[in-house]
C-alpha positions in Angstrom: -1.0 16.5 8.7 -0.1 13.1 6.9 2.4 11.2 5.1 2.4 10.1 1.6 4.4 7.4 -0.3 4.3 6.9 -4.3 5.5 4.3 -5.9 5.6 3.2 -9.6 5.6 -0.2 -11.6 6.4 -0.4 -15.5 4.2 -2.4 -17.4 6.3 -4.9 -18.7 5.8 -8.6 -19.7 6.9 -9.7 -16.0 3.8 -8.4 -14.6 1.5 -8.8 -17.7 -1.7 -11.4 -17.1 -2.9 -13.4 -20.3 -4.7 -10.6 -21.4 -1.6 -8.1 -22.1 -2.4 -5.9 -18.7 -1.4 -5.8 -15.4 -2.2 -8.6 -13.4 -3.9 -8.2 -10.5 -1.6 -9.9 -8.2 1.4 -7.6 -9.1 -1.0 -4.5 -8.1 -1.7 -5.8 -4.9 2.0 -6.2 -4.0 2.1 -2.4 -5.4 -0.4 -1.5 -3.0 1.3 -3.1 -0.4 4.3 -2.1 -0.6 3.2 1.7 -1.0 1.2 1.4 2.2 4.4 -0.4 3.8 6.6 2.5 3.0 4.1 4.8 4.7 3.5 3.2 7.7 7.1 2.4 8.5 8.0 6.1 8.2 4.7 7.1 10.5 5.2 4.7 13.5 8.1 5.1 15.7 10.7 3.3 16.2 9.5 1.7 19.0 6.8 0.0 16.8 6.9 -2.7 14.2 4.1 -3.6 11.3 3.0 -6.5 9.2 0.1 -6.5 6.7 -2.7 -8.7 8.1 -4.8 -8.4 4.9 -6.2 -6.2 1.8 -9.4 -5.4 0.3 -9.1 -4.2 -3.4 -11.3 -3.1 -6.2 -10.4 -3.3 -9.9 -12.1 -0.4 -11.5 -10.8 -0.7 -15.1 -8.1 -2.3 -16.8 -4.7 -1.5 -16.1 -2.9 -0.8 -19.9 0.2 1.0 -18.6 2.8 1.8 -16.7 1.0 2.4 -12.9 1.8 4.7 -9.8 0.4 3.5 -6.5 -0.2 6.3 -3.8 -0.9 5.7 -0.5 -1.7 8.4 2.7 -2.0 7.9 6.3 -2.5 10.3 8.9 1.0 10.4 11.2 -1.9 10.0 14.3 -4.0 6.9 13.2 -1.4 4.6 15.3 -1.7 6.6 18.4 -4.2 3.8 20.6 -4.2 1.5 17.8 -3.5 -2.1 17.1 -5.0 -2.3 13.0 -4.5 1.0 10.6 -6.0 0.9 7.5 -4.1 2.6 4.6 -5.7 3.6 1.8 -4.0 3.2 -1.6 -4.8 4.1 -5.1 -3.3 3.5 -8.2 -3.2 5.6 -11.2 -2.3 4.9 -14.9 -0.5 6.9 -17.0 -3.1 9.1 -18.1 -3.9 9.8 -14.3 -7.3 7.6 -14.4 -7.8 5.7 -10.7 -7.2 1.8 -11.8 -7.7 0.4 -8.2 -8.8 1.1 -4.7 -7.2 -0.8 -1.4 -7.6 -0.5 1.9 -4.2 -2.7 3.2 -5.0 -3.4 6.9 -1.8 -3.2 9.1 -1.2 -4.8 12.1 0.9 -2.2 14.7 2.7 -3.9 17.5 5.4 -2.9 20.0 8.8 -4.1 18.9 10.3 -7.2 21.2 13.1 -5.0 22.9 10.5 -2.2 23.3 8.0 -4.9 25.3 10.5 -6.1 27.2 12.6 -3.3 28.6 
């Protein structure tokens, strides 16, 4: 039982690098967005999250529109402060171009801590 988020990005000039492929930082932002969405719907409302770090592998040139998929089991946040959210980025041919793990720090919201 788990949750999955899927976020797409069109390849366009604004996200391209000097060689015409999607820029590494744009793909990192896409990974963080997908991980944030799946974390947000997975943790209880009394908790909050913030990205703490990222490991990322660039597997091949990103020369098309991209889709990032993040997956998280609902129980992964139980008793944990840090959650590693795996993300894979696929090109329009379904080939994996990026693999990342976003480290999320999860803690009680301020109102949950004081009350």
